[in-house]
C-alpha positions as CSV (number, residue, x, y, z in Angstrom):
1,M,104.3,97.2,83.5
2,T,106.6,99.4,81.3
3,A,109.1,101.7,82.8
4,G,108.4,105.2,83.8
5,S,106.5,107.1,86.1
6,A,102.7,106.8,87.4
7,H,100.3,109.2,85.5
8,I,98.6,111.2,88.4
9,A,95.8,113.0,86.7
10,D,95.5,115.8,89.9
11,N,99.0,117.1,90.6
12,S,98.4,120.4,92.3
13,A,100.0,121.0,95.7
14,D,96.8,120.7,97.7
15,D,96.2,117.3,96.3
16,S,99.7,115.7,96.6
17,A,99.4,114.2,100.0
18,T,96.5,112.3,98.8
19,V,98.1,110.6,95.7
20,N,101.9,110.6,96.1
21,D,102.7,109.7,99.6
22,R,102.6,106.1,98.7
23,V,105.5,105.6,96.1
24,D,105.1,101.8,96.7
25,A,101.6,102.2,95.4
26,T,102.1,104.7,92.6
27,D,104.8,103.0,91.1
28,R,102.4,99.9,90.2
29,F,101.2,102.1,87.9
30,A,104.3,103.2,86.1
31,G,103.8,103.5,82.4
32,I,100.0,103.4,82.8
33,D,97.7,106.6,81.6
34,T,95.1,106.1,84.7
35,R,93.0,109.2,83.6
36,L,90.3,107.5,82.0
37,C,89.1,104.0,82.5
38,L,86.3,102.4,80.5
39,V,84.3,99.9,82.1
40,T,82.4,98.0,79.3
41,D,78.7,97.0,79.4
42,S,77.6,94.4,77.0
43,A,73.8,95.7,76.3
44,Q,74.8,99.0,76.1
45,C,77.5,98.5,73.6
46,E,74.9,96.4,71.8
47,A,72.2,99.1,71.8
48,A,74.5,101.5,70.3
49,G,75.1,99.1,67.3
50,R,78.8,97.9,68.1
51,T,80.1,95.0,69.9
52,V,82.1,95.6,73.2
53,A,85.3,94.8,71.4
54,E,84.5,97.4,68.8
55,T,83.4,100.0,71.5
56,V,86.9,99.3,73.4
57,Q,89.1,99.7,70.4
58,A,87.8,103.1,69.4
59,A,87.7,104.3,73.1
60,V,91.4,103.1,73.8
61,D,92.3,105.1,70.4
62,G,90.3,108.3,71.7
63,G,92.7,108.0,74.7
64,V,91.1,105.3,77.2
65,G,94.1,104.2,79.6
66,I,92.3,101.0,81.5
67,V,89.5,98.8,80.3
68,Q,87.7,96.9,82.8
69,V,85.5,94.1,81.6
70,R,82.0,93.9,83.2
71,D,79.4,91.6,82.6
72,K,77.2,90.2,85.4
73,D,74.9,88.8,82.8
74,I,77.0,85.7,81.3
75,D,78.9,82.5,82.4
76,D,82.6,82.1,82.9
77,A,83.3,80.7,79.4
78,A,81.1,83.7,77.5
79,F,83.1,85.9,80.1
80,Y,86.5,84.6,78.7
81,S,85.6,84.6,75.2
82,L,84.4,88.6,76.0
83,T,87.9,89.4,77.7
84,R,89.6,87.5,74.7
85,Q,88.0,89.8,72.4
86,V,88.8,92.9,74.5
87,I,92.6,91.9,74.9
88,A,92.6,91.9,71.1
89,A,90.9,95.2,70.6
90,V,93.3,97.0,73.0
91,D,96.4,95.4,71.2
92,A,95.1,96.3,67.9
93,A,94.5,99.9,69.5
94,T,97.8,100.3,71.1
95,R,100.0,98.5,68.3
96,D,103.1,100.2,66.8
97,T,103.0,102.7,70.2
98,D,104.5,102.7,73.7
99,R,101.2,102.6,75.6
100,T,100.4,100.3,78.2
101,V,96.5,99.7,78.6
102,P,95.6,97.2,81.5
103,V,92.8,95.0,81.0
104,V,91.1,94.7,84.3
105,L,88.5,91.5,84.9
106,N,85.4,92.4,87.5
107,D,85.6,89.9,90.0
108,R,85.8,86.4,87.5
109,V,89.0,85.0,89.5
110,E,89.0,81.6,87.9
111,V,88.7,83.3,84.3
112,A,92.0,85.9,85.3
113,R,93.9,82.9,86.5
114,R,93.3,80.9,83.5
115,L,94.0,83.8,81.3
116,I,97.3,84.3,83.3
117,D,98.4,80.9,82.9
118,E,97.9,81.6,79.0
119,G,100.5,84.0,79.4
120,E,98.3,86.9,79.8
121,N,99.0,90.1,81.8
122,V,95.4,90.8,83.3
123,H,94.0,92.4,86.6
124,I,91.1,92.3,88.7
125,H,88.5,94.5,90.3
126,V,86.1,93.5,93.3
127,G,83.4,94.8,95.2
128,Q,82.6,94.4,99.0
129,T,80.6,91.2,98.5
130,D,82.5,89.8,95.8
131,T,86.0,87.6,96.2
132,T,87.7,89.0,99.3
133,V,91.1,90.9,98.1
134,A,93.1,88.4,100.5
135,E,91.9,85.5,98.2
136,V,92.4,87.2,94.8
137,R,95.9,88.1,95.6
138,A,96.4,84.6,96.7
139,A,94.8,82.8,93.7
140,L,96.7,85.6,91.2
141,G,100.0,86.1,92.6
142,A,101.7,89.6,93.1
143,A,101.7,90.8,89.7
144,P,98.2,91.9,88.7
145,L,96.8,94.9,90.3
146,I,93.9,94.9,92.2
147,G,91.2,97.3,92.6
148,L,88.4,97.5,95.5
149,S,85.1,99.3,95.3
150,A,84.9,101.1,98.7
151,A,82.9,104.1,100.5
152,N,83.4,104.4,103.9
153,S,86.1,104.7,106.3
154,D,86.0,101.1,107.7
155,E,86.2,100.1,103.9
156,F,88.9,102.1,103.3
157,A,90.9,100.8,106.2
158,A,90.3,97.3,105.4
159,G,91.7,98.0,102.2
160,R,95.1,99.9,103.3
161,N,95.3,96.9,105.8
162,S,95.0,94.2,103.5
163,G,98.2,95.1,101.8
164,V,97.3,93.9,98.4
165,V,94.9,96.7,97.3
166,D,96.4,99.0,94.5
167,L,93.5,101.5,94.2
168,V,89.9,102.3,95.3
169,G,87.1,103.2,93.3
170,I,84.7,105.1,95.0
171,G,81.3,106.4,93.8
172,P,78.6,106.6,92.8
173,V,79.6,110.4,92.1
174,Y,76.4,110.9,90.5
175,D,73.0,108.8,90.3
176,T,73.1,106.4,87.8
177,S,70.9,104.0,85.9
178,T,74.1,101.5,85.2
179,K,73.4,99.5,88.1
180,A,70.1,99.0,89.4
181,D,70.9,98.8,93.3
182,A,73.0,101.7,93.0
183,P,73.0,104.0,96.2
184,V,72.2,108.1,95.7
185,G,75.2,109.8,94.1
186,I,77.5,111.5,96.7
187,G,78.6,114.4,94.9
188,P,81.9,116.0,94.1
189,D,82.6,117.3,97.6
190,R,82.0,114.3,99.4
191,L,84.3,112.5,96.5
192,G,87.1,114.5,97.3
193,E,86.6,114.2,101.0
194,L,86.5,110.3,100.7
195,A,89.4,110.4,97.9
196,A,91.5,112.1,100.7
197,E,90.5,109.7,103.3
198,A,91.3,106.6,101.4
199,G,94.9,107.0,101.8
200,L,95.1,104.4,98.3
201,P,94.9,105.9,94.5
202,A,91.7,106.5,94.0
203,V,89.3,106.7,91.2
204,A,85.5,107.6,90.4
205,I,82.6,106.1,88.9
206,G,78.9,106.6,88.7
207,G,77.4,109.0,86.2
208,I,80.2,110.6,85.1
209,T,80.0,112.7,81.8
210,A,82.1,115.3,79.8
211,D,79.8,118.0,81.3
212,R,80.4,116.5,84.9
213,A,84.2,115.6,84.5
214,P,85.3,119.2,85.1
215,D,84.3,119.2,88.5
216,L,86.2,116.2,89.1
217,H,89.5,117.6,88.6
218,G,91.4,118.4,91.6
219,R,89.7,116.0,93.8
220,G,92.9,113.7,94.7
221,L,92.1,111.1,92.1
222,I,94.4,109.3,89.7
223,G,91.1,109.1,87.1
224,I,87.7,108.6,86.2
225,C,85.7,105.6,85.1
226,V,82.5,105.7,82.7
227,V,80.4,103.4,81.6
228,S,77.3,104.8,79.4
229,A,79.3,108.0,78.5
230,I,81.2,105.7,76.0
231,C,79.3,102.6,75.5
232,L,76.4,104.4,74.5
233,A,78.3,107.1,72.5
234,D,77.6,107.7,68.8
235,D,81.3,108.0,68.3
236,P,83.5,106.1,71.3
237,K,86.5,107.4,70.3
238,S,85.5,111.3,70.4
239,A,83.7,110.5,73.6
240,A,86.9,109.6,75.0
241,E,88.5,112.3,73.9
242,E,85.8,115.1,75.1
243,L,85.8,113.2,78.5
244,L,89.8,113.0,78.9
245,A,90.1,116.8,77.9
246,A,87.2,117.8,80.4
247,F,88.4,116.2,83.3
248,T,92.1,117.1,83.0
249,G,91.2,120.5,81.8
250,S,93.4,120.4,78.6
251,D,93.5,118.8,74.9
252,Q,95.3,116.0,76.5
C-alpha cells in the first residue's frame, strides 16, 4: 500500500460515524481510491468484443480504483492466467502515475497464495459459502485485504468479530441478472441502514448504473462495485468516468 489517507467516498457529517470510527480499518485503504470497483465478467467482456484485460485497462484509465477478478466457470490454472493478464492491464494503466489499484481475487485462495509467493500484491473477496475469512487470513498472511459479502446482522457481527475482514460488500442493491441466484434488490434506503449497521467499511453491488449511482451517495459507503455497467459498455473508460462522477456528484 502507498502512503496517504484512505479515500472515503461519503464524507458528510451524517455518515462519519459509519466509515470513520474504525481508523485502523480505513488505514488499510491508504492511498487507494475506493469509490469505484470493477468486478470482471469474462462472458460479458467477450460479448462486448473485448478481452477482460482490455476492459480492465480502459476502466482503470477511466477512474476505477479497485479491480476484482471473478470467473466461476474456469479452473484455477485458467484463473491464474486471467489474473496475470489483469495485473498486467492494471500496471499498464497506472504506469507513470502514483495510483495504487488493488487486484482482488474472488475466492481462489490457492491462486492468490501462488501469486503472493511470486511477489504480487493481490487481495481476496469471499462470499458466505466460500473459504472462511479466518482460513483466508491464515493462508495468505496479514498483508492482503479481505472483503466479505454480508447481508444481515449475524453476518456483519461475524465479520467484525473475526478481526480479519477489511470491508463488506452489501447487495444486491437493485435487481441484477449478473448472478443467476441473486436475491431481489434491497434498494438504496435499506442499503444505507445496512451500511450503518455493518461496523466495517462497506461497498455496494448489484444492478448499479450511472443513472442509479447518485441515489447511493450519502449512504455511508466507501464505494460502489459494478459489473455490467462497465463490462458491457461500448467504452469502458467513459463508462467508468460517468459512474464515478454520478456516484460522487462531481467531475471526479
